C-alpha positions, 0 to 999 in steps of 0.5 A: 499500500502506498504511503500516501493512501495508508496515512489517508485511511489512517486520518480518516480512521482517526477522524471516525474515531474522534466523531464516534467518541464525541457522539458518545460523550454527547449522548452521555451528556445528554443522558446527564441533562436528562437526570438533572431535568428529573432533579429540576426541583431539587438541590440534587439537580444543582449537583448534577448541573455542576458535575456536568459543567465540570465535564465540560459540557458547553451547550449553545442553545435552548433549555440546556444553554439556560441551565448552563448560564444558570450554572455560570451565574449569568442571572441578567442574561437568563432573565432576557432569555424569556420563558426558557429561563423559568426552570433554570431560575426555579432550579437556582432557588434551591441552592444552599447559597443564599446569595444564589438564591437571591439572584434567582429570586431577582431574575424571576421577577425580571423574567415576570413569568406567572409560573414562578409565583408558586416558588416565589410564594414559598419564600414569602411564607417560609424565607428569611427576612432578606429572601422574603423581602426579595420574593415580594419584590419579584411578585410586584414585578409579575404583577396581577397574577400574584395577587390572589396568592398575596391575599391568601398570605394576609390570612396566614398563620404558621407555626411561629407568631413572630413569622406570621407578623412578617409574612402578613406585612410583606403581603400587604406591601405587595398588594399595595405596590401592585395597586390591584382593587381586589385587594381592598376587601382583604386589606380592610379586614387587616386594619384590625389585625393584632400586629401593628406593622400589618396594620400600618402597611394595610393602610398604606396599601389601602391609600396606594389602591385609592380606597375611600372609606364608606361610612362614618366608623370606617372613615374615623378608623382610617384616620386614627390608624394613619394617625391623621388626628388633626382631620378629626372634628373633636367639637363634633359630639358624634364623632367624639362618641365614635371615638369612644365606641372605638375604645371597644373596637375589634381592632386592637390598634384602633382601640390604642389610636382612639385612646391616644387621639382622646387624650392628646386632642380631646378637651373634655368638660362637664358638658360632655357628661353624656360620656361618662356611662360609656366610659364607665362601661369601658372601664368594666370591660375585662378585655380592656387594655391598660392604655384604653383604661388610661385614656377613659379614666383620663376623660372621666377626671377632665369631665368632672362629673361625680357620676363615675365616683363609685366606678372609680373607686372600684376600679382602684380597688380592682387594680390595687397595686397597678401604677397605671390604671390604679393612680389613673383612676385616683387622679380622676377622682381627685379632679372630681373632687367629689366629697365621697372621693376625697375621704376614699383618697385620704384613707388611701394615702399609703396606696401606690408606694414606690421605692425612689433613688434618683436625681431629679428636681430633689433628691429623693430617698425613701417612701414616696406616696403619690395619693398625697400629690393628688390630695394636695391638688385637691386643696381646700376640700381635703382638710377636714378629711386629712384632719380626721385621718391625723386624729385616727392614724397610728402610723407615724410615717402616714401621719407625717405624710398627711400632716405635710400635705395639710401644711401644704394646702392651708399655706403653712409650708411651701416646701415640696411634701416628701420627707427623707427617713 
C-alpha cells in the first residue's frame, strides 16, 4: 500500500474515531442532562449541573444553554431569555447558597413569568427576612397574577407567631405596590390585625389602591390608624362618641389610637357628661387594655362629673398595686373633688408606694406616696378629711405625710411634701 494511501486511511479512521467519541460524549451529556431535569426542583439537580459543567459540557442553545448560563451565574442574561429560563432559575432557588437564591429570585421577578409565583410564595411564607423581602418585590414585578396568593397570605398563620406578622406585613406591602382593587376587602379586614406593622402596611396599601371609606366608622378608623388626628373634629359630639365607641373596637390598634386621640386632642368638660356611662362601661370591660383604660379614666377626670365616683373607687380596688390604671383612677377622683372621693383618697394615703433613688429637681430617697400629691391638688376640700385622718391613724409615717400635705394645703409650708427617712 502506498504511504499516501495509508496515511489517508489512518487520518480518516482517526476522524471517525474522534467523531464516534464525541457522539458518545454528547449522548452521555444528554443522558446526564435528562437526569438533571428529573431533579430540577431540588438541590440534587444543582449538583448534577455542577458535575456536567465540570466535565466540559458547553451547550449552545435552548433549554440546555439556559441551564448552563444559570450554572455560570449569568443572571441578567437569563432574565432576558424569556420563558426558557424559568426552570433553571427555579432550580437555582433550591441552592444552599443564599446569594445564589437571592439572584435567582430577583431574576424571576425580571422574567415576569406567572409560573414562578408558587416558588416565590414559598419564600414569602418560609424564607428568611431578606429572601422574603426580595420575593415580594419579584411578585410585585409579576403583578396582577400574584394578587390572589398574596391575599391568601394576609390570613397566614404558621407555626411561629412572629413569622405570621412578617408574612402578613410583606403581603400587604406587595398588594399596595401592585395596586389591584381586588385586594381592598382583605386589606380592610387586616386593619384590625393584632400586629401593628401589618396594620400600618395595610393602611398604606389601601391608600395606594385609592380606597375611600364608605361610612363614618370606617372613615374614623382610617384616620385614627393613619394618626391624622388633626383631621378629626373633636368639637363634634357624634365624632367623639364614635371615638369612645372605638375603645371597644375589635381592632387592637384602632383601640390604642382612639385612646391616644382622646388623651391628646379632646378637651372634655362637664358639658360632655353624656359620655360618662360609655366610659364607665369601657372600664368595666375585662378585655380593655391598660392604655385604653388610662384614656377613659383621664376623660372621666376631665369631665368632672360625680357620676362615676363609685366606679372609679371600684377600679382602684380592682387594680390595687397597678401604678397605671390604679393611679389614673385616683387622679380622676382627685379632679372630680366629690366628697366621697376625697374621703376615700385620704384613706388610701399609703397606696401605690414606690421606692425612688434618683436625681431630679430634688434628691429623693425614701417611701414616696403619690396619693398625697393628688390630695394636695384637691386643696381646701381635703382639709377636713386630712384632719380626721391625723386624729385616727397610729402609723407615724402616714401621719407625717398627711400632716405635710395639710401644711401645704393651708399655706403653712411652701416646701415639697416629701420627707426623708
